[in-house]
N, C-alpha and C positions, 0 to 999 in steps of 0.2 A: 066111844058111844057119843053120838051126836045129840047134844041137849037142844030141845026145842023142835025136833022133828026134822024132815027132810026138806029140800028145796032152799031157795034163797033166804027165806026168813029163818029157817033153821040154822043155816050157816052163819048168819049174822048174829043170832042169839049165842051160837057156840063161840063165835069170835069174842063177843063181849064178855062171856064167861071166862074165857082164857085170859083176857086182858084184866079182868078183876082178880083172877088167881095170881097172875104175875105181880100185879100192884100189892097184893096182900103178902106174897111170899118174898118178894125182892124190891121193897120200896126204895132202897138206896140206889139200886141200879136204874130204876125208872126215873128217880129225881136227877141223877147224873145225866142220863140221856136227855131229859127234859132241858136242863141247864145248857148242855152242850149244843143242843138243837137251837135254843134261843140265841146263844152266842154266835152260832153259825149265821143265823137269819140277820142278826144285828151287824155282823161283819160284812155280810153282802150289801146291806144297806149303806154301810160307810164307804164300801168301794164305789158304789153308784154316786153317792153324795160328793166324794172327793173328785171323781172324774167330772161330774158337772161343774164343780168349782174350779178345776183345772182348765175347763173350757170357758171360764169367766161367766158362767151362767148362775144367776141368783135362782135358787131353788127353794121349795118349801123346806120345813124343818127336817131334821134327820130322820125322825120317826115317820113322817109321811113318805119320804124317799124309800125308806127300808120296807115299809108295808106295800108300797106301789110296786118296787122292783120284785119282791118275793112273789107278789100276786101275779105279776106279768110272767114269772117264771113258771108258774103252774101250768101255762098253756103248753109248755115242753112235754107234758105227760100225755098229750093228745098225739097218737101215732100217726102223724101226717108227714113229717120230715125227720131227718137224722138230727137228734139232740134238739129238736124244736127250732131248727135254724130257719129263720123267716117268720114263723108263727110267734115266736117269743118277741121278736122285734115289732111285729104288728101289734101285739098286745100292749107292748111297752109304749109304742107311739100313742095308742089310744088313751091308756091309763095315765102316762105322764102329760099327755095333752090336757087331761082334766085338771092338772096341776099348773097348767099354763106354759109348759115347755114346748118348744118348736120341734117338729119332727126331724129335721136335720141333726139337731143337737142330740136328740134321743138315739137316733141311728148311729151317729158318731161314738157315742158313749157305749152303746152296745157292741159295736165293732172293736173299739179299743179294749173293752174288757174281755170279749171272746179271744182277741189275739193275744192278750196277756195271759189268759188262761191256757191257751194252747202252747204258748212259749214256755210257761212254767211247767207244764206236763212233759213237753218235749225234752226241756233241760233236766228235769228230774229222771226221766227215763234214760237219758244219755249218761247221767252220773251213775245210775244203777248198772247199766250194761258195762260201762268202762271198769267200774270197780270189781264187777263179778268176773270180767275177762282177766284182770290183773291178778285177782285171787286164784283163778284157775291156772294161770301160768306159774304162780308161786307154789301152788300145790303140786304140780307136775314135775 
């Protein structure tokens, strides 16, 4: 049964009710989820901060970089391109520009981190595929 009636308002109220029930019934799961999410956001910020430092660019403090990088990443949820390619960088250029960073440095940082992300994903995929192929040969 939908609490709050039909329509968008009813769905919103129903979602709030479900969130309330989840928090009441499983507070440890919610707390762990919250902590891991904050850790992930902080690690993303560290990656951007370290990459800026590797390019010998003086940036704002780590917290400002983390908030800015994660805020720019929200643009990826707009369904304009695959994985927000281009739109995230444009948002990053604008937001990091507010912190005084030049557009070429921001684009270089985004491209470096995207390349590293793709390389890690491909490397992990290769390891899984190779190990599963070896296991199939041993089982046969």
